[in-house]
N, C-alpha and C positions, 0 to 999 in steps of 0.2 A: 200585313203590318199589327192588324188585330188580334192575328192568332198569337204571335210573336208576345203582345201586351197581353194576353192569357194565360201563356205560360209563366212570365214574369211572376205577374200576381197569383198564380197558384204558388210559385214557389216559394215567395215571400209568407203567402198565409199558412203553408207548411211551415217553413222555418218558427213562426212566432207562435204557432200551435207546440211545436218541438220543445219551444225554449219553457213556455207557460206549463207544458206538462211536465218536463223535469222538475220546475219551480215546486209546483202540487207536489209531486212524489217524495221531493225532499224534504217539503213540509211536512208532510204525513210522516215521514221515516222519523224527523227529529222529534215532531208529537209523540209518535209513539215512542221513541225511546227515553222521552221524560215521563211519561204516563208510566213504563215499565221499570221507572229506579224510585226509589225509597229513599230520602234522606232523613237522617236521625242524629242526633246529638250525644255523642259519649262523654263519660266524666270521669275522673278517677279524683282520691285524695289519700295523702299519703303524708303520715307522720314524721317529723324529722327533731334533731336538736342540733341547737344551731353549735357551729365549731369554732366561732371567732367572736370573741367581744371587744369592744371599746367604750373607755370612759371619758368624757370629756369633761375637763372643769376649768376655771376662769377663779383669778383670787384679784382683788384689787386693794392697793395700799395707796392711803392719801398723802400727798407731800406737801409741805409747807414748801413755800417759795424761796425759802432759805436752807431747806436742806434736801432738796432733790438727791443730792448726790447721796448722802445717806439712806435714803428709801428704797436708790437701788440696788445698795449695797445689801439693805436688807432682802429684798427682794431676789440678790443671789443666794442669800442663807435660804431663805424659803426653798427656794429652788434642790439647794442639797439636802435640806433635811428630806422634803418629798421623794426626792432620788432614792435615797437610802430607804426609806420608809416602803417606798415602791419594789426595790431590790428585796427586801426583807419578805416581801409577800410570796414572793417568787417570779415574779415581772423582771424580764431580761431589760439590761438598758439599752439597748438597741431598738426596745419597743416602747421607752419614753421618750416623747417630742414635745419641749419645749417649744412653744410657737416667740417668734420674736416681739419682746416687750414693747407695750404701747404706754407712751405717755403723751395723756391729754390733759390739755391746761384747763386750768378751772377761772371761770372768770368773776368778777365781784360783780352781785347781785342788786339790782337797785329796789329800792323798797316799793313794795307793791306789784311791781311786773317788770322783766326785762335786766338785761346786764348792759355792764359798762365793756369796754376793751381792757379793763385792766386786771392784769393776771393776778391771783394771789393764791396761786396754789397748781397739783399737779394729781392727777389720778394715775397711778401705775399700774398696769395690767399685764397679768399675766395670764396666757392659755397655754394648757397642758393638753396633748392629748397620750393615751396609753392603748396599746392592744394586746391580747394575747388569748392564744388558742386554748386554756386553761379555764374554761368560762366559772369555774368555783371561784376562781383569783379575783374576777372582774366583780362577782356578784359579791364578794366580801368586802371587795373595794366600795363597793356603791352602797353599802351599809354601815362603813365606817367612818362618820362623820367625826364620833368623839375623838377617835383617834387623832384625826387631823387639827380639831381644836386643841388637844393637847400637843400639840406640837408649835402651836400659835398659828394656823393656817387654818382662815375661816373663807371658803368658798362662796362666790356670790351667785355660781352657776355651775351645776353637773350633770351631767346627763349621760347614761349608760343605752349602748346598742348592743344587740345581740344580729350576728349574719350564719347564716347558711352558706357556706364557700363552695358546694357541691353541685350547685344546680345545674351547669351544664354538663356533668355526668348524668344526672338523674332524669333532663329532659326527654332524651329518648325513650326510654323506661316510661315514662309518664304518660305520653302519647300514645305509645304500643297498648297501654293498659285501657286507656281511654277509648281507641279504635275497638279494641276486644268487645267493650261494654257496648259501643254502639251498635255490633253485630248482635249481641244478645239480646239489645231491646228491637231492632231490627225484626229478629224471628219473633219474636213475643208480638210484634204488631200485626205481622202477616198468618200468625196461627190461626187457623180456622178457616182462611177463605180462600184456600186452594192453593197459593202462590208460596215460593221457595226464593228465600234469598239468595242470589249469585254473586258473580264477582265483585268485587270492590269499584267504581268508575271515578268518583273523585274524593279527596279527602281535605278537608281545610283546617288547619291548627288554629284553635284561639288562646286568649291570653293566659299566663300564668298568674296565681293569686298566691302569696303566700301572705297567711294570717295565722293571730293563735288561735288556739284550738277552740271550736264552734262558734266561730267570729261569723258572721255573713254581712261585712264590711266589705262586702267586692266592690272593684271599678270596671267600668268596661275597657279602661286602657291596661288592667292590670295592677296589681295591689301588693308592696314589699312593707310588711309590718316590723319593726327593728324592737319592741318595748318588751320582748318576751324571749327567752332560749326555747320555751316551746314552740312549734310552729307545724302549722297543718297545710302542705303545698298541694292546690289542688288545678287540674288541666282541664282543658275540654277539646274536643274536635268535631267538627262538622263532617260527617261519611254519607256520601250516596250510594248504595247497591244495587244493582241489577236485580229485577226480579225475573221468576222464572215459572 
C-alpha cells in the first residue's frame, strides 16, 4: 500500500514539475520575444487643398405685431434676390438650401428687468446653407458683404467652412508612408548596436489630424479644422519590429 502511494506521489510531483517547467519556458520565450522587438512611432504629413466649400448665413427681419404677413413677403423677396446673386456667382441652384423660416415672438419688456406675456412683434429668421466644389466662389462670397448690403440683405451671422473630401482615399497612403518612416527610425536607432531590424510584428494606427499649415493644435482624439482651404494632414502609426 505504501509502495502504491509512493508511486502516486511521484507521478503527481513529476506532473507539477512538468507544468512549472513549461510555464517558465513559455515565460522566457515571451520575454525573449519582447526584448527582441523594437517599437517605434512613425509619422507623415501631407499638404492638401480643400475641394468643397460651405457658406452658412442667417438673416433676421423684425415684424410688428400687425405686419407679420408683409415681413414674410419681404423675406421671400430677399430669398429671391439672394438666389439670383448666388447663381450669378456661379453657384448651382441645387446647392442653395434655404432652411424653414423661423418666427420667434418678441415679448414686451418690463422696466428694469423681465418680460410680460404680451407679444409685441416677431423676429423672422432665415438661415441659408450654400456649398460649392469651386473654392474660389465660396471665398468670394465670404468677402462680399458689401454686395449683400446693396441688395438690402444684412446678415447677422455668416460662416465659411472648407472641407477635404478625399480623406478615405488618402488614408491608406498616409499610414503606408508613416510605417516607412517608422522603419527608417528603427534602423537609425539600432545602428551601431550590432542588431538589425527584422520583420514587422505589430502595427497600430493613430488618429488623423487635419489642421492649418504649421499648426500645433493637435488632439488625442484627432482634429479637423475647417477655417482654411490650405490644410496639413498628419498621421501616426506605432510599429513593432523584430530584431535580428
